[in-house]
PyMOL Python script that loads the backbone (N, CA, C, O; Angstrom):
from pymol import cmd

cmd.read_pdbstr("""\
ATOM      1  N   UNK A   1      -9.103 -46.397  -9.924  1.00  0.00           N
ATOM      2  CA  UNK A   1      -8.378 -45.407 -10.882  1.00  0.00           C
ATOM      3  C   UNK A   1      -9.495 -44.471 -11.524  1.00  0.00           C
ATOM      4  O   UNK A   1      -9.298 -43.256 -11.547  1.00  0.00           O
ATOM      5  N   UNK A   2     -10.490 -44.935 -11.968  1.00  0.00           N
ATOM      6  CA  UNK A   2     -11.318 -43.993 -12.445  1.00  0.00           C
ATOM      7  C   UNK A   2     -12.104 -43.141 -11.629  1.00  0.00           C
ATOM      8  O   UNK A   2     -12.753 -42.198 -12.083  1.00  0.00           O
ATOM      9  N   UNK A   3     -12.057 -43.447 -10.470  1.00  0.00           N
ATOM     10  CA  UNK A   3     -12.686 -42.533  -9.284  1.00  0.00           C
ATOM     11  C   UNK A   3     -11.626 -41.321  -9.225  1.00  0.00           C
ATOM     12  O   UNK A   3     -12.064 -40.178  -9.361  1.00  0.00           O
ATOM     13  N   UNK A   4     -10.338 -41.516  -9.039  1.00  0.00           N
ATOM     14  CA  UNK A   4      -9.239 -40.477  -8.994  1.00  0.00           C
ATOM     15  C   UNK A   4      -9.365 -39.874 -10.241  1.00  0.00           C
ATOM     16  O   UNK A   4      -9.359 -38.657 -10.054  1.00  0.00           O
ATOM     17  N   UNK A   5      -9.472 -40.125 -11.378  1.00  0.00           N
ATOM     18  CA  UNK A   5      -9.523 -39.319 -12.741  1.00  0.00           C
ATOM     19  C   UNK A   5     -10.941 -38.388 -12.513  1.00  0.00           C
ATOM     20  O   UNK A   5     -10.901 -37.205 -12.849  1.00  0.00           O
ATOM     21  N   UNK A   6     -12.036 -38.885 -12.006  1.00  0.00           N
ATOM     22  CA  UNK A   6     -13.207 -37.967 -11.880  1.00  0.00           C
ATOM     23  C   UNK A   6     -13.029 -36.854 -10.841  1.00  0.00           C
ATOM     24  O   UNK A   6     -13.483 -35.727 -11.038  1.00  0.00           O
ATOM     25  N   UNK A   7     -12.397 -37.172  -9.792  1.00  0.00           N
ATOM     26  CA  UNK A   7     -12.044 -35.860  -8.847  1.00  0.00           C
ATOM     27  C   UNK A   7     -11.018 -35.073  -9.339  1.00  0.00           C
ATOM     28  O   UNK A   7     -10.937 -33.891  -9.007  1.00  0.00           O
ATOM     29  N   UNK A   8     -10.197 -35.610 -10.119  1.00  0.00           N
ATOM     30  CA  UNK A   8      -9.003 -34.747 -10.738  1.00  0.00           C
ATOM     31  C   UNK A   8      -9.615 -33.779 -11.785  1.00  0.00           C
ATOM     32  O   UNK A   8      -9.319 -32.591 -11.913  1.00  0.00           O
ATOM     33  N   UNK A   9     -10.521 -34.488 -12.515  1.00  0.00           N
ATOM     34  CA  UNK A   9     -11.238 -33.521 -13.472  1.00  0.00           C
ATOM     35  C   UNK A   9     -11.906 -32.551 -12.589  1.00  0.00           C
ATOM     36  O   UNK A   9     -11.628 -31.367 -12.781  1.00  0.00           O
ATOM     37  N   UNK A  10     -12.785 -32.865 -11.600  1.00  0.00           N
ATOM     38  CA  UNK A  10     -13.628 -31.719 -11.135  1.00  0.00           C
ATOM     39  C   UNK A  10     -12.821 -30.807 -10.434  1.00  0.00           C
ATOM     40  O   UNK A  10     -13.397 -29.730 -10.276  1.00  0.00           O
ATOM     41  N   UNK A  11     -11.709 -30.858  -9.966  1.00  0.00           N
ATOM     42  CA  UNK A  11     -10.823 -30.208  -8.937  1.00  0.00           C
ATOM     43  C   UNK A  11      -9.899 -29.269  -9.604  1.00  0.00           C
ATOM     44  O   UNK A  11      -9.460 -28.251  -9.070  1.00  0.00           O
ATOM     45  N   UNK A  12      -9.590 -29.726 -10.975  1.00  0.00           N
ATOM     46  CA  UNK A  12      -8.701 -28.837 -11.754  1.00  0.00           C
ATOM     47  C   UNK A  12      -9.335 -27.548 -11.928  1.00  0.00           C
ATOM     48  O   UNK A  12      -8.671 -26.581 -11.557  1.00  0.00           O
ATOM     49  N   UNK A  13     -10.664 -27.300 -12.492  1.00  0.00           N
ATOM     50  CA  UNK A  13     -10.991 -25.951 -12.699  1.00  0.00           C
ATOM     51  C   UNK A  13     -11.345 -25.037 -11.527  1.00  0.00           C
ATOM     52  O   UNK A  13     -11.179 -23.818 -11.537  1.00  0.00           O
ATOM     53  N   UNK A  14     -11.846 -25.742 -10.524  1.00  0.00           N
ATOM     54  CA  UNK A  14     -11.919 -25.141  -9.173  1.00  0.00           C
ATOM     55  C   UNK A  14     -10.448 -24.537  -8.553  1.00  0.00           C
ATOM     56  O   UNK A  14     -10.387 -23.415  -8.052  1.00  0.00           O
ATOM     57  N   UNK A  15      -9.486 -25.283  -8.642  1.00  0.00           N
ATOM     58  CA  UNK A  15      -8.170 -24.861  -8.318  1.00  0.00           C
ATOM     59  C   UNK A  15      -7.852 -23.766  -9.182  1.00  0.00           C
ATOM     60  O   UNK A  15      -7.567 -22.675  -8.687  1.00  0.00           O
ATOM     61  N   UNK A  16      -7.874 -23.962 -10.586  1.00  0.00           N
ATOM     62  CA  UNK A  16      -7.482 -22.921 -11.575  1.00  0.00           C
ATOM     63  C   UNK A  16      -8.325 -21.474 -11.202  1.00  0.00           C
ATOM     64  O   UNK A  16      -7.806 -20.358 -11.173  1.00  0.00           O
ATOM     65  N   UNK A  17      -9.571 -21.749 -10.962  1.00  0.00           N
ATOM     66  CA  UNK A  17     -10.464 -20.426 -10.629  1.00  0.00           C
ATOM     67  C   UNK A  17     -10.047 -19.956  -9.231  1.00  0.00           C
ATOM     68  O   UNK A  17     -10.265 -18.793  -8.894  1.00  0.00           O
ATOM     69  N   UNK A  18      -9.540 -20.703  -8.531  1.00  0.00           N
ATOM     70  CA  UNK A  18      -9.199 -20.237  -6.895  1.00  0.00           C
ATOM     71  C   UNK A  18      -7.732 -19.530  -7.340  1.00  0.00           C
ATOM     72  O   UNK A  18      -7.518 -18.420  -6.854  1.00  0.00           O
ATOM     73  N   UNK A  19      -6.972 -19.957  -8.005  1.00  0.00           N
ATOM     74  CA  UNK A  19      -5.678 -19.386  -7.874  1.00  0.00           C
ATOM     75  C   UNK A  19      -5.656 -17.914  -9.000  1.00  0.00           C
ATOM     76  O   UNK A  19      -5.060 -16.863  -8.770  1.00  0.00           O
ATOM     77  N   UNK A  20      -6.311 -18.169  -9.965  1.00  0.00           N
ATOM     78  CA  UNK A  20      -6.666 -16.888 -10.596  1.00  0.00           C
ATOM     79  C   UNK A  20      -7.176 -15.781  -9.736  1.00  0.00           C
ATOM     80  O   UNK A  20      -6.574 -14.710  -9.657  1.00  0.00           O
ATOM     81  N   UNK A  21      -8.379 -16.052  -9.032  1.00  0.00           N
ATOM     82  CA  UNK A  21      -8.656 -15.010  -8.451  1.00  0.00           C
ATOM     83  C   UNK A  21      -7.804 -14.359  -7.150  1.00  0.00           C
ATOM     84  O   UNK A  21      -7.997 -13.219  -6.728  1.00  0.00           O
ATOM     85  N   UNK A  22      -6.866 -15.268  -6.623  1.00  0.00           N
ATOM     86  CA  UNK A  22      -6.190 -14.808  -5.684  1.00  0.00           C
ATOM     87  C   UNK A  22      -4.892 -14.095  -6.416  1.00  0.00           C
ATOM     88  O   UNK A  22      -4.277 -13.231  -5.791  1.00  0.00           O
ATOM     89  N   UNK A  23      -4.527 -14.429  -7.612  1.00  0.00           N
ATOM     90  CA  UNK A  23      -3.620 -13.583  -8.351  1.00  0.00           C
ATOM     91  C   UNK A  23      -4.033 -12.194  -8.729  1.00  0.00           C
ATOM     92  O   UNK A  23      -3.293 -11.212  -8.668  1.00  0.00           O
ATOM     93  N   UNK A  24      -5.301 -12.199  -9.131  1.00  0.00           N
ATOM     94  CA  UNK A  24      -5.871 -10.958  -9.807  1.00  0.00           C
ATOM     95  C   UNK A  24      -5.905 -10.080  -8.631  1.00  0.00           C
ATOM     96  O   UNK A  24      -5.415  -8.953  -8.708  1.00  0.00           O
ATOM     97  N   UNK A  25      -6.608 -10.637  -7.220  1.00  0.00           N
ATOM     98  CA  UNK A  25      -6.590  -9.839  -6.250  1.00  0.00           C
ATOM     99  C   UNK A  25      -5.498  -9.181  -5.652  1.00  0.00           C
ATOM    100  O   UNK A  25      -5.596  -8.087  -5.096  1.00  0.00           O
ATOM    101  N   UNK A  26      -4.150 -10.028  -5.790  1.00  0.00           N
ATOM    102  CA  UNK A  26      -2.856  -9.549  -5.196  1.00  0.00           C
ATOM    103  C   UNK A  26      -2.414  -8.346  -6.235  1.00  0.00           C
ATOM    104  O   UNK A  26      -2.015  -7.258  -5.823  1.00  0.00           O
ATOM    105  N   UNK A  27      -2.519  -8.633  -7.455  1.00  0.00           N
ATOM    106  CA  UNK A  27      -2.200  -7.378  -8.583  1.00  0.00           C
ATOM    107  C   UNK A  27      -3.014  -6.083  -8.209  1.00  0.00           C
ATOM    108  O   UNK A  27      -2.508  -4.961  -8.185  1.00  0.00           O
ATOM    109  N   UNK A  28      -4.420  -6.378  -7.901  1.00  0.00           N
ATOM    110  CA  UNK A  28      -5.082  -5.094  -7.671  1.00  0.00           C
ATOM    111  C   UNK A  28      -4.632  -4.349  -6.326  1.00  0.00           C
ATOM    112  O   UNK A  28      -4.631  -3.127  -6.173  1.00  0.00           O
ATOM    113  N   UNK A  29      -4.250  -5.309  -5.378  1.00  0.00           N
ATOM    114  CA  UNK A  29      -3.987  -4.845  -3.907  1.00  0.00           C
ATOM    115  C   UNK A  29      -2.919  -4.123  -4.077  1.00  0.00           C
ATOM    116  O   UNK A  29      -2.888  -2.979  -3.622  1.00  0.00           O
ATOM    117  N   UNK A  30      -1.766  -4.702  -4.818  1.00  0.00           N
ATOM    118  CA  UNK A  30      -0.339  -4.125  -4.926  1.00  0.00           C
ATOM    119  C   UNK A  30      -0.138  -3.125  -5.996  1.00  0.00           C
ATOM    120  O   UNK A  30       0.998  -2.745  -6.282  1.00  0.00           O
ATOM    121  N   UNK A  31      -1.342  -2.620  -6.686  1.00  0.00           N
ATOM    122  CA  UNK A  31      -1.209  -1.821  -7.759  1.00  0.00           C
ATOM    123  C   UNK A  31      -0.302  -0.556  -7.666  1.00  0.00           C
ATOM    124  O   UNK A  31       0.594  -0.226  -8.443  1.00  0.00           O
ATOM    125  N   UNK A  32      -0.791   0.162  -6.390  1.00  0.00           N
ATOM    126  CA  UNK A  32       0.103   1.245  -5.971  1.00  0.00           C
ATOM    127  C   UNK A  32       1.426   0.982  -6.090  1.00  0.00           C
ATOM    128  O   UNK A  32       2.099   1.783  -6.739  1.00  0.00           O
ATOM    129  N   UNK A  33       2.017  -0.089  -5.543  1.00  0.00           N
ATOM    130  CA  UNK A  33       3.181  -0.438  -5.567  1.00  0.00           C
ATOM    131  C   UNK A  33       4.019  -0.565  -6.845  1.00  0.00           C
ATOM    132  O   UNK A  33       5.140  -0.136  -7.118  1.00  0.00           O
ATOM    133  N   UNK A  34       2.983  -1.408  -7.661  1.00  0.00           N
ATOM    134  CA  UNK A  34       3.455  -1.614  -9.247  1.00  0.00           C
ATOM    135  C   UNK A  34       3.669  -0.337  -9.983  1.00  0.00           C
ATOM    136  O   UNK A  34       4.676  -0.237 -10.683  1.00  0.00           O
ATOM    137  N   UNK A  35       2.688   0.805  -9.882  1.00  0.00           N
ATOM    138  CA  UNK A  35       2.797   1.846 -10.311  1.00  0.00           C
ATOM    139  C   UNK A  35       4.247   2.788  -9.809  1.00  0.00           C
ATOM    140  O   UNK A  35       5.012   3.368 -10.580  1.00  0.00           O
ATOM    141  N   UNK A  36       4.337   2.739  -8.462  1.00  0.00           N
ATOM    142  CA  UNK A  36       5.552   3.736  -7.945  1.00  0.00           C
ATOM    143  C   UNK A  36       6.991   2.718  -8.709  1.00  0.00           C
ATOM    144  O   UNK A  36       8.008   3.311  -9.069  1.00  0.00           O
ATOM    145  N   UNK A  37       6.883   1.437  -8.838  1.00  0.00           N
ATOM    146  CA  UNK A  37       8.281   0.698  -9.499  1.00  0.00           C
ATOM    147  C   UNK A  37       8.365   1.294 -11.010  1.00  0.00           C
ATOM    148  O   UNK A  37       9.358   1.831 -11.500  1.00  0.00           O
ATOM    149  N   UNK A  38       7.226   1.104 -11.585  1.00  0.00           N
ATOM    150  CA  UNK A  38       7.339   1.505 -13.096  1.00  0.00           C
ATOM    151  C   UNK A  38       7.789   3.123 -13.259  1.00  0.00           C
ATOM    152  O   UNK A  38       8.633   3.609 -14.012  1.00  0.00           O
ATOM    153  N   UNK A  39       7.024   3.687 -12.399  1.00  0.00           N
ATOM    154  CA  UNK A  39       7.644   5.385 -12.488  1.00  0.00           C
ATOM    155  C   UNK A  39       8.792   5.416 -12.078  1.00  0.00           C
ATOM    156  O   UNK A  39       9.268   6.537 -12.257  1.00  0.00           O
ATOM    157  N   UNK A  40       9.549   4.656 -11.561  1.00  0.00           N
ATOM    158  CA  UNK A  40      10.923   4.857 -10.551  1.00  0.00           C
ATOM    159  C   UNK A  40      10.559   5.751  -9.695  1.00  0.00           C
ATOM    160  O   UNK A  40      11.161   6.800  -9.925  1.00  0.00           O
ATOM    161  N   UNK A  41       9.776   5.839  -8.713  1.00  0.00           N
ATOM    162  CA  UNK A  41       9.408   6.604  -7.701  1.00  0.00           C
ATOM    163  C   UNK A  41      10.484   6.564  -6.530  1.00  0.00           C
ATOM    164  O   UNK A  41      10.918   5.471  -6.165  1.00  0.00           O
ATOM    165  N   UNK A  42      10.860   7.589  -6.016  1.00  0.00           N
ATOM    166  CA  UNK A  42      12.101   7.349  -5.029  1.00  0.00           C
ATOM    167  C   UNK A  42      11.532   6.746  -3.605  1.00  0.00           C
ATOM    168  O   UNK A  42      12.332   6.156  -2.879  1.00  0.00           O
ATOM    169  N   UNK A  43      10.442   6.859  -3.283  1.00  0.00           N
ATOM    170  CA  UNK A  43       9.930   6.386  -2.049  1.00  0.00           C
ATOM    171  C   UNK A  43       9.094   4.988  -2.320  1.00  0.00           C
ATOM    172  O   UNK A  43       8.095   4.711  -1.655  1.00  0.00           O
ATOM    173  N   UNK A  44       9.575   4.189  -3.303  1.00  0.00           N
ATOM    174  CA  UNK A  44       8.688   3.097  -3.881  1.00  0.00           C
ATOM    175  C   UNK A  44       8.338   1.932  -2.433  1.00  0.00           C
ATOM    176  O   UNK A  44       7.301   1.333  -2.146  1.00  0.00           O
ATOM    177  N   UNK A  45       9.645   1.961  -1.775  1.00  0.00           N
ATOM    178  CA  UNK A  45       9.566   1.101  -0.751  1.00  0.00           C
ATOM    179  C   UNK A  45       8.634   1.698   0.514  1.00  0.00           C
ATOM    180  O   UNK A  45       8.011   0.968   1.285  1.00  0.00           O
ATOM    181  N   UNK A  46       8.651   2.762   0.563  1.00  0.00           N
ATOM    182  CA  UNK A  46       7.663   3.354   1.504  1.00  0.00           C
ATOM    183  C   UNK A  46       6.138   3.226   1.222  1.00  0.00           C
ATOM    184  O   UNK A  46       5.278   3.114   2.096  1.00  0.00           O
ATOM    185  N   UNK A  47       5.925   3.257  -0.118  1.00  0.00           N
ATOM    186  CA  UNK A  47       4.678   2.974  -0.551  1.00  0.00           C
ATOM    187  C   UNK A  47       4.234   1.450  -0.360  1.00  0.00           C
ATOM    188  O   UNK A  47       3.094   1.101  -0.056  1.00  0.00           O
ATOM    189  N   UNK A  48       5.045   0.816  -0.530  1.00  0.00           N
ATOM    190  CA  UNK A  48       4.856  -0.903  -0.554  1.00  0.00           C
ATOM    191  C   UNK A  48       4.529  -0.915   1.106  1.00  0.00           C
ATOM    192  O   UNK A  48       3.470  -1.448   1.439  1.00  0.00           O
ATOM    193  N   UNK A  49       5.229  -0.458   1.958  1.00  0.00           N
ATOM    194  CA  UNK A  49       5.275  -0.703   3.049  1.00  0.00           C
ATOM    195  C   UNK A  49       3.765  -0.223   3.628  1.00  0.00           C
ATOM    196  O   UNK A  49       3.103  -0.958   4.360  1.00  0.00           O
ATOM    197  N   UNK A  50       3.311   1.123   3.193  1.00  0.00           N
ATOM    198  CA  UNK A  50       2.195   1.757   3.419  1.00  0.00           C
ATOM    199  C   UNK A  50       0.984   0.806   2.798  1.00  0.00           C
ATOM    200  O   UNK A  50      -0.094   0.693   3.382  1.00  0.00           O
ATOM    201  N   UNK A  51       1.276   0.157   1.585  1.00  0.00           N
ATOM    202  CA  UNK A  51       0.250  -0.423   0.986  1.00  0.00           C
ATOM    203  C   UNK A  51      -0.104  -1.915   1.691  1.00  0.00           C
ATOM    204  O   UNK A  51      -1.245  -2.369   1.614  1.00  0.00           O
ATOM    205  N   UNK A  52       0.848  -2.548   2.302  1.00  0.00           N
ATOM    206  CA  UNK A  52       0.831  -3.657   2.728  1.00  0.00           C
ATOM    207  C   UNK A  52       0.162  -3.738   4.120  1.00  0.00           C
ATOM    208  O   UNK A  52      -0.573  -4.663   4.464  1.00  0.00           O
ATOM    209  N   UNK A  53       0.515  -2.602   4.934  1.00  0.00           N
ATOM    210  CA  UNK A  53      -0.051  -2.462   6.342  1.00  0.00           C
ATOM    211  C   UNK A  53      -1.164  -1.784   6.229  1.00  0.00           C
ATOM    212  O   UNK A  53      -1.999  -2.078   7.084  1.00  0.00           O
ATOM    213  N   UNK A  54      -1.547  -0.783   5.291  1.00  0.00           N
ATOM    214  CA  UNK A  54      -2.909  -0.096   5.500  1.00  0.00           C
ATOM    215  C   UNK A  54      -3.829  -0.177   4.077  1.00  0.00           C
ATOM    216  O   UNK A  54      -4.800   0.555   3.883  1.00  0.00           O
ATOM    217  N   UNK A  55      -3.445  -0.995   3.309  1.00  0.00           N
ATOM    218  CA  UNK A  55      -4.159  -1.112   2.061  1.00  0.00           C
ATOM    219  C   UNK A  55      -5.453  -1.801   2.184  1.00  0.00           C
ATOM    220  O   UNK A  55      -6.331  -1.624   1.339  1.00  0.00           O
ATOM    221  N   UNK A  56      -5.602  -2.527   3.130  1.00  0.00           N
ATOM    222  CA  UNK A  56      -6.724  -3.374   3.412  1.00  0.00           C
ATOM    223  C   UNK A  56      -7.764  -2.358   3.584  1.00  0.00           C
ATOM    224  O   UNK A  56      -8.860  -2.561   3.061  1.00  0.00           O
ATOM    225  N   UNK A  57      -7.533  -1.187   4.317  1.00  0.00           N
ATOM    226  CA  UNK A  57      -8.657  -0.096   4.513  1.00  0.00           C
ATOM    227  C   UNK A  57      -8.468   0.594   3.142  1.00  0.00           C
ATOM    228  O   UNK A  57      -7.358   0.876   2.689  1.00  0.00           O
ATOM    229  N   UNK A  58      -9.589   0.832   2.548  1.00  0.00           N
ATOM    230  CA  UNK A  58      -9.671   1.503   1.198  1.00  0.00           C
ATOM    231  C   UNK A  58      -8.868   3.074   1.290  1.00  0.00           C
ATOM    232  O   UNK A  58      -8.475   3.589   0.244  1.00  0.00           O
ATOM    233  N   UNK A  59      -8.730   3.555   2.210  1.00  0.00           N
ATOM    234  CA  UNK A  59      -8.377   4.903   2.393  1.00  0.00           C
ATOM    235  C   UNK A  59      -6.755   4.567   2.207  1.00  0.00           C
ATOM    236  O   UNK A  59      -6.179   5.144   1.285  1.00  0.00           O
ATOM    237  N   UNK A  60      -6.127   3.804   2.912  1.00  0.00           N
ATOM    238  CA  UNK A  60      -4.661   3.332   2.789  1.00  0.00           C
ATOM    239  C   UNK A  60      -4.729   3.148   1.481  1.00  0.00           C
ATOM    240  O   UNK A  60      -4.117   4.063   0.930  1.00  0.00           O
ATOM    241  N   UNK A  61      -5.269   2.258   0.569  1.00  0.00           N
ATOM    242  CA  UNK A  61      -5.078   2.138  -0.742  1.00  0.00           C
ATOM    243  C   UNK A  61      -4.879   3.206  -1.400  1.00  0.00           C
ATOM    244  O   UNK A  61      -3.809   3.419  -1.971  1.00  0.00           O
ATOM    245  N   UNK A  62      -5.870   4.022  -1.416  1.00  0.00           N
ATOM    246  CA  UNK A  62      -5.920   5.261  -2.140  1.00  0.00           C
ATOM    247  C   UNK A  62      -4.943   6.293  -2.008  1.00  0.00           C
ATOM    248  O   UNK A  62      -4.464   6.946  -2.936  1.00  0.00           O
ATOM    249  N   UNK A  63      -4.628   6.416  -0.557  1.00  0.00           N
ATOM    250  CA  UNK A  63      -3.442   7.453  -0.285  1.00  0.00           C
ATOM    251  C   UNK A  63      -2.138   6.670  -1.066  1.00  0.00           C
ATOM    252  O   UNK A  63      -1.520   7.308  -1.918  1.00  0.00           O
ATOM    253  N   UNK A  64      -1.838   5.611  -0.825  1.00  0.00           N
ATOM    254  CA  UNK A  64      -0.718   5.121  -1.573  1.00  0.00           C
ATOM    255  C   UNK A  64      -0.906   4.986  -3.122  1.00  0.00           C
ATOM    256  O   UNK A  64       0.161   4.884  -3.726  1.00  0.00           O
ATOM    257  N   UNK A  65      -1.846   4.966  -3.762  1.00  0.00           N
ATOM    258  CA  UNK A  65      -2.004   5.125  -5.167  1.00  0.00           C
ATOM    259  C   UNK A  65      -1.440   6.434  -5.711  1.00  0.00           C
ATOM    260  O   UNK A  65      -0.706   6.577  -6.689  1.00  0.00           O
ATOM    261  N   UNK A  66      -2.064   7.622  -4.653  1.00  0.00           N
ATOM    262  CA  UNK A  66      -1.931   8.894  -5.000  1.00  0.00           C
ATOM    263  C   UNK A  66      -0.571   9.243  -4.917  1.00  0.00           C
ATOM    264  O   UNK A  66      -0.035  10.017  -5.711  1.00  0.00           O
ATOM    265  N   UNK A  67       0.091   8.609  -3.830  1.00  0.00           N
ATOM    266  CA  UNK A  67       1.436   9.004  -3.524  1.00  0.00           C
ATOM    267  C   UNK A  67       2.308   8.317  -4.774  1.00  0.00           C
ATOM    268  O   UNK A  67       3.224   8.955  -5.292  1.00  0.00           O
ATOM    269  N   UNK A  68       2.081   7.441  -5.064  1.00  0.00           N
ATOM    270  CA  UNK A  68       2.451   6.661  -6.132  1.00  0.00           C
ATOM    271  C   UNK A  68       2.735   7.345  -7.575  1.00  0.00           C
ATOM    272  O   UNK A  68       3.652   7.189  -8.381  1.00  0.00           O
ATOM    273  N   UNK A  69       1.508   8.218  -7.576  1.00  0.00           N
ATOM    274  CA  UNK A  69       1.210   8.881  -8.889  1.00  0.00           C
ATOM    275  C   UNK A  69       2.051  10.420  -8.779  1.00  0.00           C
ATOM    276  O   UNK A  69       2.278  11.067  -9.802  1.00  0.00           O
ATOM    277  N   UNK A  70       2.426  10.848  -7.560  1.00  0.00           N
ATOM    278  CA  UNK A  70       3.089  12.227  -7.244  1.00  0.00           C
ATOM    279  C   UNK A  70       4.429  11.936  -8.071  1.00  0.00           C
ATOM    280  O   UNK A  70       4.935  10.832  -8.274  1.00  0.00           O
ATOM    281  N   UNK A  71       4.828  13.037  -8.448  1.00  0.00           N
ATOM    282  CA  UNK A  71       6.202  13.270  -8.945  1.00  0.00           C
ATOM    283  C   UNK A  71       6.794  14.452  -8.284  1.00  0.00           C
ATOM    284  O   UNK A  71       6.153  15.349  -7.736  1.00  0.00           O
ATOM    285  N   UNK A  72       8.057  14.369  -8.384  1.00  0.00           N
ATOM    286  CA  UNK A  72       8.859  15.451  -7.427  1.00  0.00           C
ATOM    287  C   UNK A  72       9.504  16.298  -8.774  1.00  0.00           C
ATOM    288  O   UNK A  72      10.126  15.679  -9.637  1.00  0.00           O
ATOM    289  N   UNK A  73       9.348  17.381  -8.838  1.00  0.00           N
ATOM    290  CA  UNK A  73       9.861  18.365  -9.667  1.00  0.00           C
ATOM    291  C   UNK A  73      11.487  18.235  -9.776  1.00  0.00           C
ATOM    292  O   UNK A  73      12.215  18.405  -8.798  1.00  0.00           O
ATOM    293  N   UNK A  74      11.987  17.902 -11.127  1.00  0.00           N
ATOM    294  CA  UNK A  74      13.127  17.786 -11.552  1.00  0.00           C
ATOM    295  C   UNK A  74      13.928  19.276 -11.233  1.00  0.00           C
ATOM    296  O   UNK A  74      13.415  20.376 -11.437  1.00  0.00           O
ATOM    297  N   UNK A  75      15.114  19.080 -10.760  1.00  0.00           N
ATOM    298  CA  UNK A  75      15.851  20.250 -10.669  1.00  0.00           C
ATOM    299  C   UNK A  75      16.873  20.450 -11.777  1.00  0.00           C
ATOM    300  O   UNK A  75      17.735  19.578 -11.889  1.00  0.00           O
ATOM    301  N   UNK A  76      16.887  21.370 -12.517  1.00  0.00           N
ATOM    302  CA  UNK A  76      17.816  21.565 -13.648  1.00  0.00           C
ATOM    303  C   UNK A  76      19.037  22.397 -13.168  1.00  0.00           C
ATOM    304  O   UNK A  76      18.821  23.543 -12.773  1.00  0.00           O
ATOM    305  N   UNK A  77      20.415  21.865 -13.172  1.00  0.00           N
ATOM    306  CA  UNK A  77      21.417  22.694 -12.906  1.00  0.00           C
ATOM    307  C   UNK A  77      22.076  22.782 -13.995  1.00  0.00           C
ATOM    308  O   UNK A  77      22.377  21.836 -14.724  1.00  0.00           O
ATOM    309  N   UNK A  78      22.431  24.356 -14.222  1.00  0.00           N
ATOM    310  CA  UNK A  78      23.141  24.704 -15.427  1.00  0.00           C
ATOM    311  C   UNK A  78      24.446  25.136 -14.771  1.00  0.00           C
ATOM    312  O   UNK A  78      24.476  25.866 -13.781  1.00  0.00           O
ATOM    313  N   UNK A  79      25.510  24.650 -15.370  1.00  0.00           N
ATOM    314  CA  UNK A  79      26.615  24.936 -15.142  1.00  0.00           C
ATOM    315  C   UNK A  79      27.548  25.353 -16.135  1.00  0.00           C
ATOM    316  O   UNK A  79      27.385  24.859 -17.250  1.00  0.00           O
ATOM    317  N   UNK A  80      28.686  26.319 -15.946  1.00  0.00           N
ATOM    318  CA  UNK A  80      29.264  26.808 -16.842  1.00  0.00           C
ATOM    319  C   UNK A  80      28.814  28.131 -17.327  1.00  0.00           C
ATOM    320  O   UNK A  80      29.512  28.755 -18.126  1.00  0.00           O
ATOM    321  N   UNK A  81      27.800  28.547 -16.934  1.00  0.00           N
ATOM    322  CA  UNK A  81      26.979  29.899 -17.429  1.00  0.00           C
ATOM    323  C   UNK A  81      27.965  31.200 -17.070  1.00  0.00           C
ATOM    324  O   UNK A  81      28.370  31.357 -15.918  1.00  0.00           O
ATOM    325  N   UNK A  82      28.224  31.873 -17.859  1.00  0.00           N
ATOM    326  CA  UNK A  82      28.868  33.141 -17.647  1.00  0.00           C
ATOM    327  C   UNK A  82      28.005  34.326 -17.536  1.00  0.00           C
ATOM    328  O   UNK A  82      27.166  34.646 -18.378  1.00  0.00           O
ATOM    329  N   UNK A  83      28.289  35.025 -16.332  1.00  0.00           N
ATOM    330  CA  UNK A  83      27.704  36.326 -16.127  1.00  0.00           C
ATOM    331  C   UNK A  83      28.259  37.607 -16.692  1.00  0.00           C
ATOM    332  O   UNK A  83      29.446  37.921 -16.594  1.00  0.00           O
ATOM    333  N   UNK A  84      27.437  38.249 -17.221  1.00  0.00           N
ATOM    334  CA  UNK A  84      28.019  39.490 -17.897  1.00  0.00           C
ATOM    335  C   UNK A  84      28.199  40.430 -16.926  1.00  0.00           C
ATOM    336  O   UNK A  84      27.182  40.795 -16.337  1.00  0.00           O
ATOM    337  N   UNK A  85      29.135  40.860 -16.646  1.00  0.00           N
ATOM    338  CA  UNK A  85      29.281  41.936 -15.353  1.00  0.00           C
ATOM    339  C   UNK A  85      29.575  43.354 -15.947  1.00  0.00           C
ATOM    340  O   UNK A  85      30.399  44.095 -15.411  1.00  0.00           O
ATOM    341  N   UNK A  86      28.980  43.659 -16.903  1.00  0.00           N
ATOM    342  CA  UNK A  86      29.147  44.941 -17.366  1.00  0.00           C
ATOM    343  C   UNK A  86      28.424  45.861 -16.418  1.00  0.00           C
ATOM    344  O   UNK A  86      27.340  45.442 -16.013  1.00  0.00           O
ATOM    345  N   UNK A  87      28.894  47.240 -15.918  1.00  0.00           N
ATOM    346  CA  UNK A  87      28.097  48.138 -15.378  1.00  0.00           C
ATOM    347  C   UNK A  87      28.357  49.561 -16.017  1.00  0.00           C
ATOM    348  O   UNK A  87      27.706  50.536 -15.640  1.00  0.00           O
TER     349      UNK A  87
END
""", "prot")
cmd.dss("prot")
cmd.show_as("cartoon", "prot")
cmd.util.cbc("prot")
cmd.orient("prot")
């Protein structure tokens, strides 16, 4: 029984470090998608697809990050405005 406790004591920190490493790596890898979702980007699913398939190349990751930070101009529609037709 004591042998099991020793192995468990040794493995617990290794597993914790391993899982922490992969979670941090995954958050960094998916950072462009997280930015797109937080900013409510209308193409967030497309950014996710680009990031998943081409994010492993640094260029694909940077392109998806730039795309996530782009914003589209909002159009303001003014309704009910009356034009003065004096001539």
